[in-house]
N, C-alpha and C positions, 0 to 999 in steps of 0.2 A: 426578458428579463428570466437568470437564473439565480436558484438559491440553494446554496450547500450548507448543511448543518452538520457537524464533527462531535463526535463519540473518541478521543484520542487519548486511551489511559490504560494503566496496567491493569485495572482490576476488571474492567471490562472492555473489550476491544471491537469498538465497532466495524466491523471490515466493509460494509456497505457505504458509511461515512466515508470512510480513507479509500476507500475506490473512488467515491465523486469526486471527494477533492483534488486527487492526485487528477483524473482524468481533466477538472475545470485545468489546475495548475499547466495542465502538457495541452489543454483549448488556448487558451491565454497567452502561450510562451510564442505562440507563432503568430501573435495578431500585432499589426505594427500599425500606429496611422501615418497619415499623409505629412501629419506637420508633428507638433508636442502637444496633442491633443486628446490623450487617452489620460485620466484622471485616476489615481490609486491613492486609498482612502482605509487608513486604521483607526480605528478610534478605541481606546482602552476604556477599562468598563466605569471609571469613574470620570469621564469625561462626559458632560452633561449634552445631553442632543441640542439644546438650542445654544450653547456655546460655538459648537461644531458647525451648526449651520448658520450662524456670524458671520463666523469664519470664513465660508465658503465664498458666503457674502460679498467678502471683501476683495475677494480672491477675482470672483465674478465682475467685478469693478476695475481690480488692475487687467484684466484679461482686456478688456476693451480700447488697451492700448496696444492691442498686435494688430501690427499692420495688415498681414493677410486679412482679408477679409470672410474665406471660407474657416480659417484656422481660427481667427476670432469667435464665430459663428458656432463651431462646433464646440468650443472647450465652454463659450457659455450655456450651448444646450446641455453638454455634460454633468455640468456644474448646477444647474435649473433641475435636471432629470435627479441628481443625486441628493439635493435638496429636500425637492418632494420624498422621494425612498425616507429620508428620515424623519420627516412630519410623521411617517407612520408609526413612532415610537412614541410613546412617552418617555422613557428613559432608556440606556445604552443596557442591552444585554449583558448578562453577568460577568461574563467573559470578553465583551468587547465586540466590536464587530467590525466588516473588511466593507470595501465596496470598490468595485472597477466600474466605470464608466468610458465610452468614448465613443468616438466618431471609426466605425470598423468599413473600410473601404470593400466595395461590392465588386462583381465581378462589371466588367465595363469602362473599368477607368477612374478618372476625377468626376464628382459629383451622384455616385453613386453610393455614397456613406450611411449608411444607419445607425444610430445612438445607440446602444446595447449597454446594458447593465447587470453586472455579476455580483451576488450578494453572498460573503457568504458569514456565519455566527459559528466561532472556531469554539472548540471545548477550550485547549489551552488560553490562557490570558493573552490579549494584547497590552503589552508593556508598555510604551511608549507611542504619541501621539504621530502620524507619518500625513503628511499632503505632500502628492507629488502630479506633476503637469508635466508628460514627456512624450516620445513617438511611442512607446512600448510600458508596458504594465510592469509596476513594482511591485513582483511575486515574493524576494528572498525571506522577508522575513516572514510572509507565509510557507514556504518551503523548510524554515526552520523549526515552525510549529509539528509539523508531519514528523521531525528528526525521531527517530525511536531511541528514547532515551533508559529503558531497560535493555541494556547489551551484557550481555553475558557471554565471559569466555570460554573455553574447552581447552584445558590443553592435557591429550592422551599420550602415555610416556611409555617405555620400556629400557632396556637397554641396548636396543639397535637404532630406535627411534621415536621420535614425535611428533606428533599434529598438533599446531595453534591452530584451532579454530575461534570463529563469532559467531553467536545464535541473537539475531535481532529482528523483533517482527515478526515476520511473514518468512523469513529469508532466512539460511545458515550457507556457512562457507569454509571450507578449511585457507586457512592463510596463507600456513608457510607449514612444510616437511622438513625438519632438522635427522640427519643422520647423525648417528653418532661416535663411528668410529671404534668402539670398544671391541677388544678381541673376544673369541667365545673362550668360555669356559675351559680347562684342560684336565687331560687324565691323568698326565704326567705325577709323580711322585716325589718326594726330597726336598731337595733345596731348589731342584729346579721350578715344583709345581708353587713352592714360595715366592721365588723371584718375579716367575710368571703372574703371579696372583698380584704382586704390588703394584708391579706395572699396569695390569689390568684395574686395579684400584686407581691408578693413577690414571690413565685414560677415563673413566667413569668421572672422577673428580673433574676435569678438561670438563668432558661432554655436560656433565650437571652446570657449571659455569657456565657455558656457551649457552646451554637451555637456558637459562636464566634471563643471559642477556639477550636473546630474542623475544622471552614472554615480554620482556620491559619495554621492547621497541614496538613488540602486536599489540600487547592488550594497553598500556600505556600512551602512547606518544602515536600509535598510528590509530587507534581507538582508544573508547574511555569507557571503560567495564564497569557494572557495575556488582558483579560477583563472578567470582572464577571455579569451575570444578575441576578436578584432575581426576587423571582417571589412566587405568592400563592394568597387563596382567602382573599376578607378582608381586613380590615386594619392594621393586626400585620406583614405583610412586611413591610410595611409602616414606624411603628412605630419603627420596627428594625432599617430599614436605619436612618431615621431620630434620631433617639437616638444615630449614631454614634456606637454601639456597637462591629460593626468590626474594625478589625486594620485598621490605617491610611492607609495603602499600599493597601489592598483590597477594602476600603472604595474609594477610588481613580480609583482603577481600574470598579467600576459599570458601565458600558454600558446603562442601561436601567431595567426598574422594568415592570412587567406584572400581570396583572391580570387573574388568571387560578383557572380553577373550583375543581383544587386537591393542591395537598403539598405533599410531600415527592415524593417515587417514581413514582406514575402515574404522579404527579405534573412535574420531569423534563422530564417526556417523553412529557408533554404535551408542557413545555417551549418548546422545540425545536422546536415543529408541529407550535407554535405561533411567534417564533423568526426571520424569514424569514431575514426580512433587517436585524438583528442585527448580524446576522449568514451570513450574504452573501458571505463571505469569506472561510469558512468552508465546504470541500467537503461532508460530510454528507447531507446538506440541498441542494446541486446542487444533489444528487445522487436519493434524497426526491423527488425534484421537476420532472426526468427523470422518475422516476418509477413512478409515480402517473399520470405524461402524455402519461404513456404505457398504465396501466392499462385504464383510461378514452378510450386511442384509442381502446385499444383491447374490453372492452366491449361493442362499438357501431356499429350498424348494417355497417356502411361507416366510420370505423375508420383505421386510418395509423398506423396500427400495425400488427408486425407476428411475430412468434417464431418457432422455431427448425432449425437445422441445415441446412439443404435442402433448406427449403423454403426462409432463410435469405440468402442462398447462388443466391440461382437462384434472387432473387429481386434485388441483389447486379449485376448480370451479367446487367440487365436490367438499371441498374444506378437509381433505384426508392429510394434507401436506402438512408436517410439522416444521420440517428445514430446509429451504432450495439451496442446493449449493452449485456454482457456478465460478468457474475458472476465471482468473483476472483477465485474459486476452483473449477470451471469446467473442469474436469478430463480428457480431452479428446486430442488424437493423432492424427494428419491428417497422411497417409501414402500413398504414392504412388509408385507402380511399373513398370517400365517400361519393356516391353520386349527386351531382347537384341539382337532378332533375326528378328520381325515384326515391333517394336515400338507400338504396342498396349498399351494401360493404363489402369490400375485398381486403381481405388482410395478407401478408407477405411479412414472412422471414428470411432478410436478403442478407450474404454475406457482403462486409464492405466494401470489398473488391469488387462487388459485381453489382456493387449500389447504382450507380449512373444507367447502367445497362438495362437492369430489372426495372427500374423507376421507369425508365421511357417504356420499356414495352406492357409494363402495365396501366401505363393513362395512354397510350394510343389504342388499346383495346378497346374497343365498344363497352358499355353496359350490358351485363347477360341479360337481365331485364327488360331496359327500356329502350338500351342503343346508345343512350347518351354518352358525350364523350367531354363531359368537364365534372371534375372533379374536386372534390377538397381533401387535401393530402395531410396527413399529417404523420411523424416519426418520431421513433423513442430510439435509444440505447437499451437493448435489449436487457440487461441488470435494472435501469432504470421501468420497463417496462413489467419485469419478475416482479420487481419491489410493489408495484401500483396495484397488481392482482390479487397479490400476497396480502394486502392489508386487511380485505375482509374477511377472510378467514385465519388471520392472526399467525401466521406463517410468519417463520423468518427467514431472514437473505444472508446468508454465508456466504462472502468471496474467499477463495482458495486460490493462492500463489500457483504458477503453474511454474515456477522456478524450483521447487523440491520435486521430490521423489513421490510422494504422495500425489501432490499436485499433477504429477507428470501423468499418473494412474489412474485419475479421475477425469481427466481430460480424453484418455483412451476409450472414456464412455458418451463422449460428443459435450462436452465441455459444460453442459445440464442437466443435473440431476435432483434428486429428491430423497430424504427421508420420509418414511410416512406414519401416520398416526392409526391407521389400519389398512388392510387389506383392500383394494376399489376393485 
């Protein structure tokens, strides 16, 4: 059984919960049943538990009509396990409950299925009751809950080009770059200069209108932004905003204008760096602050920062860690083998790509204390392991996206690092 608690809101972004639910979705999306025997259940907060159990009991009765003995048994077993799980609740959780349960095929073909249950208590409300029995789990409603609502648009422009970017959760990207086609200013005098300036003004007006059309398509049709930041060097951006070229809906979403040294793609990047107060509820800014703090500390002789799994674990055991920073694509598994004869414990941190071979090597090696060859093995994703170890010391775990420039820099330190409370 797996249980995931999420906290996905703009005020406090629980990166660990989001990592876990994304990981669960990835895991469940690869699972298929041999028949229509995988149960998906979404319960809204106001749905009484006893009503949900009654509805599932009726479904179990209907399942008795399934012709295939194997499928019938698997469906009934999944429904029974789901009802048993529901009986542990007196009331439906505040934002509802999601359960996935079914017969998951194992190695060796038919007959090796196991009934597995996955439980999710989401932070966002489940709005409608949903029951499905299919050959796959119905994950789309849960994916919808993970969509970032606080999407901010960035328009960085000058008279030569404009960059249109999106900041969403722990990610940002330049969606489009538009060139202006506007001629440079002339040094000629007299009527020639005035005629040239009139032509330039016409080109600038055409550029502004084209840019407004691109902005409408990107920020209103392709994405649905909640705010817009306009930036760029010089007065061009101010003229663009003042003369209201933008669609009125975008004009009303402007949350700030910023002076930057660049426009276009580099302007979008610079705008994010300078928009701390405007983007305070966007995860990418939180991550940037954490990584920059780590880099500052690690480059100081007396800095409060360490990196590497073993050093971080040692500091956690001393309760010296304030925040553990883990890249979201660290592909490491913690494995513990306990000798059944003498209780000796061997621990390993294994890259997932080498997991099978390393596990076989560990289990085929005799116990160093008693020579026994029988072991009890437990395995955990490195993030879950670090989160469990962090509980006793009160440290928090922050998951950092590797897609951003800051996350990529953090990954150069091995993907697991920490900010300390005091030097060890």
